[in-house]
N, C-alpha and C positions, 0 to 999 in steps of 0.2 A: 375053486382052490388053488393057491399059488404055493408049490410046497417049501420053497425056498426063500419064504418072502415071510418076516415077521406080522404080526396083525398087524402094528403101531403105524402109523404114517407121522412124520414129523414135518411140518412149515419151518423153515429157516429164520423168518423174524417178519419182513414186510408184505401188508397186503393191502391190494389195492380198495380199501372199501372209507367210507369217510370218516371213522373214528374208532376208539378203543373198543367200545362195547358193541358195536354193530361188526366188527373182527369177531372179537369171543364168542358172540353169540350164532356168528353164522359157522365158523369152524366147528363150534361144539354139538350144532344140530344136522350138520351136512355130514358127520362122520363119527356118531355117536359110538361109545367105546371103543376107538379106534386111536384116541390121542392122550398121550402122557404129560402132556406139557401143550401151552398153547401160550403163543406168542400176543403182544395187544396189537401186531400189525403195522407198528412205526410210522402211524397217519401223519398229516399235516405235514410240518417241515424237516421232517424224518424221512419224506419218502424215496429220496434219492440220495439215502445210506449216508455220505460226509457231502456232497456237493451243494455249492452254494449257488442261490439261484443268483438274478443279474443283479437284483436290486440288494445284495446279502451286504451287514454291515460288517465293520473290521471283523478279524477275528480276535475273541479276547480270549484267555486262559480259563478265567473264570467268571462265571460258574459254569458246567458242563451239562448241567440241566438235566444229564439222564437219573437222577434220583427221585426229581419232582416227577417227571413223566410216567417214571415205573410204579409211583408211589398212588398215584393218582388212579393205573388202568388196573393196578389190583384192587383199587377200591372196587369197581366196574367188577373185578373178575369175583369179589366175594358177593355181589350182590347177585351174578347169575349163578354164584351155587347156594346161592338158599333157597333161590326160585326153583330149584333143581335142572338148570339149566346145562352147567358146568357139574360133573359127576364128582362126586368125593374121588381124592387120591389121584386126579388130575393136577398137576402143579402149573404154577405161572411163570411164561420163562422171561427174563429180561435180557434181551441181545447189545451186548457193548462190544463196541470197534476197538481192538487194541490200540494203543498211543501212537502206533509206526502209522497207522490206518492215519490216525489225522494228522500228524506230524508230516508227515510224507506226501500228503496231500493240499493242506492248508497253509502251510506255513513256509514261509520261504527257505530255501535252501543254507544259506550264512547262521540262520538262526535257530535251525532243529538240534542241534546237542545242545544250546542252551535251554533252551525253552522244555526240552522235554522232561526232566527232573521237576519240572514244577507243574508239567499239565499231567504226568502221571502222576502225583499226588493228589492233584485237583482230581482223575478219575477217579483213583482209591478213596475217598473220603467221598465219593459221590456213591459209589460199592457197598462204603460202609453204611450211609446212609438207608440205602436201601436193604439190605441185611436187617439193619438194624428196626426196620418197619414194616418188615415182612419176614412171616415167620420162616425159620430153615426148610420145615417141612411143605412147605406150598411153594417152593420158591427152585426153580433154574437160572445159573448162570451161565450165558453161551457166549463165547467171546468169538468174535468174526475176527478170521485170518483172510484177507482179501491183499493188502499192501505186500503181505510177508511174500506171497507168490509172486508178487509183479517184480518184486527186487531180484526173487530166485531165478526168473525167467529173463531176467533182463530188460524188463518193459518197464521198468520205471523212469520217471522223468527225469529223475536224476541220481547220482549216486546216496548211496547209504553213508550215514556220516560216521560209520562204526565199520570195524572189521574184527577176525574175520566175519564174511555175511553170515552164512548160514549160523554159527555157533552166537551171534551176535542176535539171532532174528529169534532164537528159540530161548537163549537168556534170558529176553524180556517177555517174552509169552509166560515163561515160568513165572515170571514175577508176580506177573497181574493174578494168574491162575493161583498161586498160593497165598493170596488175601479173601479168597471166595471159602467158606466157612465149609467143614468137614462134611456138615448132613447135610447143605446147599446140593443139589444137584448141579455136576460141574458136563459141560459139553463146548465141542470143538469145533468150528463150521468153518473148512477148509475153501478155500472161495475165488475162482480164475474172475470173478468179474462178472457184471449183467449190462453194462450202459449200453442201451438200441440193443436189448438183447443178444448184446457180443463179447465175448471175451476179450481181455487186454491182450490174451496170446492162445492159441489155441492148444491144450496140453499133449505133447505127444501119445501119452499113456501115462498109468496111475502111479511110476518110479517114484517121481517126487513127492507125492501126494503121501504115499505108503513110509518115505524114509521120513517126514516130518512129522506125519503123524505117529508114527514108531517111537520117535526121540523124546515128541512132548507127552504120551505116556508112560513114559518110560520113566519122564525125569520131574514128573508131576509125585508128589509125596502123598498124595490122598488118592482114594479111587474117582476114576474118571466114567459121569455117565454114558457117553456116547463121543464116537466121534462121525463126522458128517464128510462126504466128498462129492466133489461135482462128476458127472458124467454126461459129457456133449449130446444133444439130441442125435446127431449123426452116427455115435459111436456102437456099432453093436460086431466090433470085432473082435478076435481074442486076444490082440497087440493092445490092445488099451486097458484091457482087464487082467490082463496075467501077472503083472507085480502085487495085484492082491494076494497070490500066491504068500508072497514074502512079508505079510501085514500080521505084527504080534504086539495084540492090543489087550490080551488076557480077556476079564469077561467083562472089558469097555463093548456097547455095543455099537453095530456101526451101520449107518445110514447112506444109501446110495440117494444122490440125486438122479432118479431115473423118471420121475415124472416130467411129462414135458407137455404139451399140445402137440399133440399126433394122433392122439385115438389112443385104444386100449392095445392095437395091434403093436403100433411102435413100442410102447414101455413093455408089452412083455418078450419082445426081443430083444431090447435092454437086459429085461432082467435075466432070461435064458444064456447070455453071453457072460453077463455076470457070475451067475450061479456056477459057470464052470470052472471057478478058479477061488470063490469066497462063499458062505454061506454060512447061517443065515444073514438075512442084513434085513433089514426095514426100509420101506419106502418113504421119499423124502422130494421135495422140489428141489430142482438144480440149484436153485438162488433167493430170493426173494422174489414176489410177487406184485411188491407196489406200484412196480412202472406197468405193469400189465394190463390189460383190459378187464371190465365186468366177465366178457364171453369166455376168456383166458382162463379167468379163476374159474368160473363154473364147469370150465371142462375139464380143468385140473382136479377139481371136489369130485366132479363124475368116474373120472377114471379111477380115484382112489378109490371109491365107494365098490370100484366090483373087482380088485384086486385085493383080496384075503388072503392072509396065511393059514397053514393047517390047524393053528388052533384058535380060529375063531366057528 
């Protein structure tokens, strides 16, 4: 038993398996009763989050396709639930990158300001389709926030097209969050990237994550189900976790990205370091697993199965 950890495990989004059904089945059977929500794995062309392949076509604002893929994944989810593979009460998670992640990575800098309203409208139209086709009580919307931290850390490839920076980022997050139905579970994934298993910049500590997370949870006009924060594999020091004392998110669940492929011992060290400053918290992968190997996925699932909270 791990006293500071809740019994639930959270998977961010992408998983290195061949299709949606395989992801849903593998996660459900590997961690029975430990999952409150299951992503479809962001398989196929979504495995690299936003990065276009070498033969990718020109980017078009419409359609964004998230709705078609989510509705297809939900169909697989329902079939597995009918068979008893996925327990009742578990929700289907749809992970969506906020507009700035697309605009800041795939649109030429000079066009970003003018494209932003059209892209945001298209994304919210896709969100509406998702919510029209998946019952609220079965659905989780997770907004993925990666480029937000690239801008805040000065690691973005070009300057933002708006100012003040922090207020503009928060305003844009709150705008898309407001479109999520009241009874749909809402989560936010704060991210420092994982291309080549490396962050775009190494976070000094959790201070910026705490500040941004507090602002989001306080700014939305509805409950936030959960907030996810990354934990680099090497960080077992108090300096990294100390700002978590300033976290003020009420009943929102906190998930820390403590699960890495370095065995149970390394994970327990990170749990112990975090628990000095915040508790309880759920276990999560630090980032998606779409670019991981099968062996790395197996390791994460094995570690997760061994670390259980007091309510297990």
